[in-house]
N, C-alpha and C positions, 0 to 999 in steps of 0.2 A: 725791657718794658718799663715805662715810666709809672710812677705811683699816682694814684688818684689824689685829687686835692685834699680830700679828707684825711687820707693816710699821711700826706705831707704835713698837714696841720698837726696831727697827733704826734708825728715824729719830732716836730719842733718843740712841742710840749714835753716830749720825752727828754729832749736835750736839756730843758730847764730842770726836769726832775733829776737828771744825773748831776747837774750842777749843785742842786740841793744836797744830794747824797754825798758828793765830794766835799762840800762845805761842812756838812755834819761830821764827816770823818775827820776833817781837819780841826774842827772845834771840840770834838769829844775830849773832855778834860780828864786829867787824873784827879783834878781838884773838883769835888762835887759841888762846890759853892756856885759854879757857873752853869750847872745843869738846868736850873729853872729858865734862864734866858735862852739856852739852846733849845730846850723842849718847847718853849713858847714860840720860837721861830719856826720850828717844824710844824707845830699845830696850826699856826697862822697860815703858813704856806700851804699846808694840807687843805685847810678849809677854803682858802682863796683860789687855789689852782688845781690841786690834785683831785679833790672830791668832784669838781665840775668835769675834769678830764675823765674820771672814771664813769660818770653818768653818761658822757658823750660816747664813750666806748661801749657801754652797756646798751645804749640806744641804737648805735649804728654798726658797731663791729660785731657784737655778739649775734645779732640776727643774721648777718652775712655768714658767720661761722656755722650757725645752726642750719641755714639753707644749704651749705656745702657739706653737711653731715659731719662736721668736725666737733662733735659733742665733747671729745676729750679736751679740746682747746677752750671750749666754752666753760667747762668745769674748772679748768686751771685758771682761766681769767677771773672767774667769779671768786674762786678760793683766794687768789692773790689779792684781789681788791678787798675782800672781807678781812684778810689778814692785815693788810696795810691800814685799813680803818681801825682795826683793833689795836694795832701797835701805836697809832697816833693817839687814840683815846687813852691808852695806858700811860702816855707821857704827861697826863695831868698829875701823875705822881712819878716824876722822872728818875730814871736810874741810868748809869753809864751803859749797862747792858741793854736797856730798852732803846736808848739812842742808837747804839751800834746795830741792834737788831733791825730797827727801822731802816737805817741806811743800807744795810745788806739786803733786806727784802726788797727795797725799792730798786736797787741796782739789778737784782736778779729778775724782777718783774719787767723792767724796761728791756732787758736783754731778751727775755722770753718773747715779748711782743714784737720787737724789732726783728729778731732772728727766726722766729717760728710762726707767729700769727700772721705777720705781714706776708711772709713767703707763702703761707697757705691761701691767703686771699689774692695775692698778686705775685706770682712767681717772679723772682728777680728784684723784688722791692725791698728785701731785707738789708740792713746795714752791716750785718755780719761783724759786729764788734765783740771783743772779748771782755766780759764784765770783770774778769780777774785783773785786767790791765788798768782798771779804774781805781 
């Protein structure tokens, strides 16, 4: 089964989010002096791309999940979005742990949506990738 254009669009944005998570992991320093620049990059990307992406999912994907009776997936999606917003906000006072937590949470969230949410909406549409391999 092929994916709907909206899920394809969201998956392309997920790919960008994973690139950010990979870049963050590669940039996470042992030297805290570079933390402000890394945190600023995350926050800018979050505001420019991820917050819009989350709003689109909340407007289009969440109602489809609710209609399908998948309240468990609705709750997890909302919790993940809220957690990522919180982690991004916390980076106004960056720490190595905060940067790593953001990258880990973002990777897990993308895997959840691609492997579980998309499958619930359109069986056969998931990417089935292993977030641990990233």
